[in-house]
C-alpha positions in Angstrom: 0.0 -0.1 -0.1 1.7 3.3 -1.1 2.6 6.0 1.3 2.9 9.7 0.7 4.6 12.3 2.7 2.7 15.8 2.9 3.9 18.4 0.5 3.5 22.1 0.4 1.4 22.1 3.6 -1.3 19.9 1.7 -1.5 16.8 4.1 -2.9 14.4 1.3 -2.0 11.4 3.0 -3.7 7.9 3.6 -3.0 6.8 7.1 -3.6 3.7 9.3 -3.4 4.3 12.9 -1.4 1.2 13.7 1.4 2.0 11.4 4.3 4.6 11.6 4.8 6.9 8.5 6.2 10.2 7.4 6.5 12.8 10.3 4.4 10.7 12.4 1.3 10.7 10.3 1.4 7.0 9.6 0.6 5.3 6.3 -1.4 2.6 4.5 -4.7 2.3 2.8 -8.3 1.3 3.3 -10.4 -1.8 2.4 -8.7 -4.4 4.7 -8.8 -5.6 8.2 -11.7 -7.9 8.1 -14.9 -7.8 10.2 -13.4 -6.2 13.2 -12.3 -3.0 11.3 -13.8 0.1 9.9 -12.7 2.6 7.4 -13.0 6.4 8.3 -12.6 9.2 5.9 -11.9 12.6 7.7 -10.5 16.1 7.3 -7.0 16.9 8.3 -7.9 19.5 11.0 -5.7 19.3 14.3 -8.5 17.8 16.3 -8.9 15.0 13.9 -5.1 14.4 13.9 -5.4 14.0 17.6 -8.0 11.5 17.4 -6.0 9.6 14.9 -3.0 9.4 17.3 -5.3 8.2 20.2 -7.5 5.7 18.6 -5.2 2.5 18.5 -4.2 2.7 22.2 -7.6 3.5 23.5 -10.6 2.7 21.4 -9.1 -0.3 19.5 -7.4 -1.7 22.7 -10.8 -1.6 24.4 -13.1 -2.9 21.6 -10.9 -4.8 19.3 -12.1 -2.8 16.4 -9.2 -1.5 14.2 -9.8 1.9 12.6 -8.2 2.6 9.2 -8.1 6.4 8.7 -8.0 8.3 5.4 -7.0 12.0 6.2 -7.2 14.6 3.5 -7.2 18.4 3.3 -10.8 20.0 3.5 -11.3 20.5 -0.3 -9.9 17.2 -1.2 -11.8 15.2 1.6 -15.2 17.1 0.5 -14.6 15.8 -3.0 -13.8 12.2 -2.0 -16.8 12.0 0.4 -19.0 13.3 -2.3 -17.8 10.7 -4.7 -18.0 7.9 -2.1 -21.5 8.5 -0.8 -23.2 9.4 -3.9 -22.1 6.2 -5.5 -22.7 4.3 -2.2 -19.6 2.4 -3.0 -19.2 1.3 0.8 -15.5 1.6 0.8 -15.8 3.9 3.9 -18.1 3.2 6.9 -17.8 6.6 8.6 -16.9 9.9 7.2 -16.4 13.5 8.6 -19.3 15.5 7.2 -20.6 18.9 8.3 -24.1 20.2 9.1 -24.2 21.5 5.5 -24.2 18.1 4.0 -25.7 15.8 6.7 -29.5 17.1 5.9 -28.9 16.9 2.2 -27.2 13.5 2.4 -30.1 12.3 4.7 -32.8 13.2 2.2 -30.8 11.3 -0.5 -30.6 8.2 1.8 -26.8 8.2 1.6 -26.3 8.1 5.2 -28.0 5.9 8.0 -30.1 7.3 10.9 -28.7 6.9 14.4 -31.8 6.9 16.4 -31.7 3.2 17.1 -28.1 3.2 18.1 -28.7 6.1 20.4 -31.7 4.5 22.1 -29.5 1.6 23.1 -26.5 3.4 24.2 -27.6 5.5 27.2 -23.9 6.3 28.2 -23.7 8.4 25.0 -26.0 11.0 26.6 -27.6 12.6 23.5 -29.3 15.2 25.8 -25.9 16.6 26.6 -25.2 17.6 22.8 -25.9 21.1 22.4 -29.3 21.7 20.9 -28.4 23.8 17.9 -26.0 21.0 16.9 -28.5 18.2 17.2 -31.0 20.2 15.3 -28.6 20.9 12.5 -27.5 17.4 12.0 -31.2 16.0 11.9 -33.7 15.5 9.1 -37.4 14.8 9.3 -37.1 14.1 13.1 -34.1 11.6 12.8 -30.6 12.1 13.8 -28.0 11.5 11.0 -24.9 12.9 12.6 -23.0 13.3 15.9 -20.7 16.2 16.3 -17.0 15.7 16.9 -16.6 19.4 17.7 -18.8 22.4 17.0 -17.9 25.9 16.2 -18.8 29.4 15.3 -16.6 32.2 14.4 -14.9 35.0 16.3 -12.0 37.5 16.0 -8.8 36.3 17.6 -6.0 38.8 18.2 -2.7 39.2 20.0 -3.5 41.2 23.2 0.1 41.8 24.0 0.7 43.2 20.5 -2.3 45.7 20.6 -1.5 46.8 24.1 2.1 47.5 23.2 0.7 49.6 20.3 -1.8 51.3 22.6 -4.7 49.8 20.6 -7.9 48.9 22.4 -10.1 46.1 20.8 -13.9 46.6 21.2 -15.8 43.5 22.7 -18.1 43.7 19.7 -16.0 45.2 16.9 -17.3 46.5 13.6 -15.5 45.6 10.4 -14.4 49.1 10.0 -12.8 49.2 13.4 -11.0 45.9 12.6 -9.6 47.3 9.4 -8.1 50.3 11.2 -6.6 48.0 13.8 -5.2 45.8 11.1 -3.6 48.9 9.6 -2.2 50.1 13.0 -0.9 46.7 13.8 0.8 45.9 10.5 4.4 45.7 11.1 4.1 45.8 15.0 6.7 43.2 15.1 9.1 42.2 12.4 7.3 40.5 9.6 4.0 40.7 11.3 0.9 41.5 9.2 -2.1 43.0 10.5 -4.6 40.3 9.9 -5.1 36.8 8.4 -8.1 36.1 6.4 -8.6 32.9 4.3 -7.9 33.5 0.6 -7.8 29.9 -0.6 -10.5 28.9 -3.1 -13.3 26.6 -1.9 -16.7 27.2 -0.6 -15.7 25.9 2.8 -12.4 27.8 2.6 -12.6 31.6 1.6 -16.4 31.7 1.5 -16.8 30.4 5.1 -15.5 33.7 6.6 -16.6 35.8 3.5 -20.1 34.9 3.5 -20.5 36.1 7.1 -18.9 39.4 6.0 -21.5 39.5 3.2 -24.3 38.8 5.6 -23.4 41.6 7.9 -22.8 44.1 5.1 -26.4 43.4 4.1 -25.8 41.1 1.2 -27.1 37.6 0.4 -26.5 34.9 -2.2 -30.2 34.6 -2.8 -33.3 36.6 -1.7 -36.3 34.8 -0.3 -37.9 34.7 -3.8 -34.6 33.1 -5.3 -33.5 36.4 -6.7 -29.7 36.2 -6.9 -27.7 38.9 -5.1 -24.2 38.0 -6.0 -23.5 41.1 -8.0 -25.8 43.4 -5.8 -24.1 46.4 -4.2 -24.1 45.1 -0.8 -22.4 41.8 -1.8 -19.9 43.7 -3.9 -19.1 46.0 -1.0 -18.5 43.2 1.4 -16.2 41.3 -1.1 -14.3 44.5 -2.1 -13.9 45.3 1.5 -12.5 41.8 2.3 -10.2 41.7 -0.8 -8.9 45.2 -0.1 -8.2 44.5 3.6 -6.4 41.2 2.9 -4.3 42.7 0.1 -3.4 45.7 2.2 -2.7 44.0 5.6 -3.3 40.3 5.3 -0.8 37.4 5.3 1.7 36.5 2.6 0.4 34.2 0.1 -3.2 35.0 0.8 -4.6 33.4 -2.1 -3.4 30.0 -1.2 -4.1 30.5 2.6 -6.8 28.6 4.2 -7.7 27.6 7.9 -4.6 25.6 8.4 -2.1 28.2 6.9 -3.7 31.2 8.9 -3.5 28.8 12.2 0.3 28.3 11.4 0.7 32.0 10.8 -0.8 33.1 14.1 1.1 30.4 16.0 4.3 31.5 14.5 3.7 35.2 15.3 3.3 36.4 11.9 -0.2 38.0 12.3 -1.8 40.3 14.9 -5.3 39.3 14.2 -7.3 36.4 12.7 -11.2 36.0 12.0 -12.1 32.5 11.8 -13.5 29.3 13.5 -13.6 29.3 17.4 -12.3 25.9 17.3 -8.8 27.3 16.5 -8.4 28.7 20.0 -7.8 25.3 21.4 -4.7 24.9 19.2 -3.5 28.6 19.9 -3.7 28.0 23.7 -2.3 24.4 23.7 1.0 23.5 25.3 3.8 24.2 23.0 2.0 27.2 21.1 4.2 30.3 20.9 1.2 32.4 21.4 -0.4 30.6 24.6 -1.6 33.1 26.9 -1.0 36.1 24.5 -4.3 35.8 22.7 -7.7 37.4 23.3 -11.1 36.7 21.7 -14.0 38.9 20.8 -17.3 38.5 18.9 -17.4 38.2 15.0 -17.1 41.8 13.5 -20.4 43.2 12.2 -21.7 46.2 10.2 -25.5 46.0 9.5 -26.3 43.0 12.0 -26.0 42.4 15.6 -24.0 39.3 15.3 -22.2 37.5 12.3 -20.7 34.3 13.6 -21.3 31.2 11.8 -22.5 27.8 13.1 -20.7 24.7 11.9 -20.1 21.2 13.2 -17.6 18.7 11.9 -19.4 15.5 12.5 -19.6 11.8 12.0 -22.1 9.9 9.7 -22.5 6.3 8.8 -22.7 5.5 5.1 -26.0 3.8 4.2 -24.1 1.2 2.2 -21.8 0.1 5.1 -22.0 -3.4 6.3 -20.3 -2.5 9.5 -22.7 0.1 10.9 -22.7 -1.5 14.5 -18.8 -0.9 14.7 -19.2 2.4 13.0 -21.6 3.6 15.7 -19.2 2.2 18.6 -16.4 4.3 17.0 -18.7 7.5 16.7 -20.1 7.2 20.1 -16.6 7.0 21.6 -15.0 9.8 19.3 -17.9 12.3 20.4 -18.2 11.1 23.9 -17.5 12.9 27.4 -15.0 9.9 27.9 -13.1 10.8 24.7 -12.9 14.6 25.8 -11.6 13.5 29.3 -8.9 11.4 27.4 -7.7 14.4 25.3 -7.6 16.5 28.3 -5.4 14.1 30.3 -3.3 12.9 27.5 -2.8 16.1 25.2 -4.1 18.9 27.4 -7.5 20.4 28.0 -7.1 23.2 25.5 -7.0 20.5 22.8 -10.5 19.1 23.8 -12.9 19.0 20.6 -15.3 21.3 22.4 -18.4 23.2 21.0 -20.7 20.2 21.1 -21.6 19.2 24.8 -23.0 21.4 27.5 -20.9 19.5 30.1 -17.8 20.6 28.6 -18.6 24.1 29.7 -19.2 23.0 33.2 -15.8 21.0 33.4 -13.6 22.7 35.8 -10.4 21.1 34.2 -11.3 22.4 30.8 -12.4 25.9 32.0 -9.2 26.3 33.9 -7.2 26.3 30.5 -10.0 27.5 28.2 -11.1 30.6 30.3 -9.9 33.0 27.6 -12.1 31.4 24.9 -14.7 29.2 26.5 -17.5 31.9 27.1 -16.8 33.6 23.8 -17.1 30.3 22.0 -20.4 29.4 23.9 -21.7 32.9 23.1 -20.9 32.7 19.6 -22.5 29.4 19.1 -25.6 30.5 20.9 -26.0 33.7 18.9 -25.7 32.0 15.4 -29.0 31.9 13.7 -29.0 30.0 10.6 -32.7 30.8 9.9 -32.0 34.6 10.1 -28.4 35.1 9.1 -28.5 38.6 7.6 -30.9 41.5 7.0 -33.3 39.8 4.8 -35.3 36.6 4.6 -33.5 33.6 2.7 -35.1 30.8 0.7 -32.9 28.1 2.6 -31.1 28.1 6.0 -27.4 28.5 6.6 -25.0 31.3 7.9 -21.7 30.7 6.0 -23.5 28.6 3.4 -27.0 28.2 1.6 -28.0 24.8 2.4 -28.9 23.7 -1.1 -27.0 21.0 -2.8 -25.9 23.4 -5.7 -24.2 25.7 -3.2 -20.7 23.9 -3.1 -20.3 24.2 -6.8 -21.7 27.7 -7.0 -19.5 28.9 -4.0 -16.4 27.2 -5.3 -16.6 28.6 -8.7 -17.1 32.1 -7.4 -14.3 31.6 -4.8 -11.8 30.8 -7.6 -12.5 34.2 -9.1 -12.5 36.1 -5.8 -9.2 34.3 -4.9 -7.8 35.5 -8.2 -8.9 39.1 -7.3 -6.8 38.9 -4.2 -3.9 37.8 -6.4 -4.5 40.8 -8.6 -5.5 38.8 -11.7 -9.2 40.0 -12.0 -11.5 42.4 -10.2 -14.2 41.8 -7.7 -16.7 43.2 -10.1 -15.7 40.8 -12.8 -15.7 38.0 -10.3 -19.2 38.6 -8.9 -20.7 39.3 -12.3 -19.7 35.9 -13.4 -20.9 34.5 -10.1 -24.4 36.3 -10.8 -24.7 34.3 -14.0 -24.1 31.1 -12.1 -26.6 31.9 -9.4 -29.2 32.8 -12.0 -29.1 29.4 -13.5 -29.7 27.8 -9.9 -32.4 30.3 -9.1 -34.3 29.5 -12.4 -34.3 25.8 -11.5 -35.7 26.4 -8.0 -38.3 28.9 -9.1 -39.5 26.3 -11.8 -39.9 23.8 -8.9 -41.8 26.0 -6.8 -44.2 26.8 -9.7 -45.1 23.2 -10.2 
């Protein structure tokens, strides 16, 4: 079975937890292991990597179930999951899906409901899962996903850097205030930029934070009657603001920078601020982080709305075609359990617990001791996110950083490529969004035609 070492920051590796490989990532492939094994396809975010490292010595040792992991960057894993689950190939038993895909996949019957497993597994304690997460991972009254970690978004910043510059960060900043602070903090330390904002193409990359900016600027992908708003003045104002900000005061290599690249930039001391997922705070405050204890966290910046943070959950689902659903549930119930959070806290540090999914996490004294800087801002951000009312106008489908329709990933990704090109100076925002409007009009026509029938 071939093994590949990560190149250029893209950790496109296939791994098996019981084998050693490049830089500790492991190697191997899927498809073997017999009845007492499952194949898991997941994103390469830090919390997932921690899970990979802990599985063999804990879950497998206890249950005898071997777990074969395939770990890919976000854009790559989305493509592979889409191919696997739409074809119902059955190669993977479990995959990391989000609250965007799960309702859509459930309606298509590509994933299996979990209610029967939950009913037999009192130790899992479904009632402890935060209600917004359970709701967002359900369809037609049945639960199809369990969150591994949940998140909203907020603004992270180097308090020591701003203090040294005499800059005060508001607890509920506006985007105009953030832009000014980014300019003032640019160059505060050698090589430091004012802010990091995702510029990497992908509906789940640049358009995760950027759609929240669009929302709070008064824009929307679609109005309630399916009228597209991609090249509307508010949408253009938001994207021009974002592109201008990242070009003037953002990270080096911004057109290729996604979540992982911005996380590395902050941890290496190369940027003073970062607007992104609340889940990043655990890595920033973990033992070994150069910025541990130097960070502070405030609400997502706004303009026309009271709040603008997103709601997201990297979650586990079981492929409907899997022949190992019982073992798949055992893995999921362990990976999303209070027991697993305790294990991470004791083995790796409480700051690295995959939080944002259980109420009990925010009552755990050990967790709160190390997460005091970001626990309340995270819970507040998740609680204030409202997928049904994400902007200033009604929308035809729920979602904060996305529109929960099957066509959105393709639409968002295509538009993101041109917006990323605008950050690189290869096109203009107006040109990018005019092209996006045409794509959105095609989608709107299809939905309007369905509603007229």
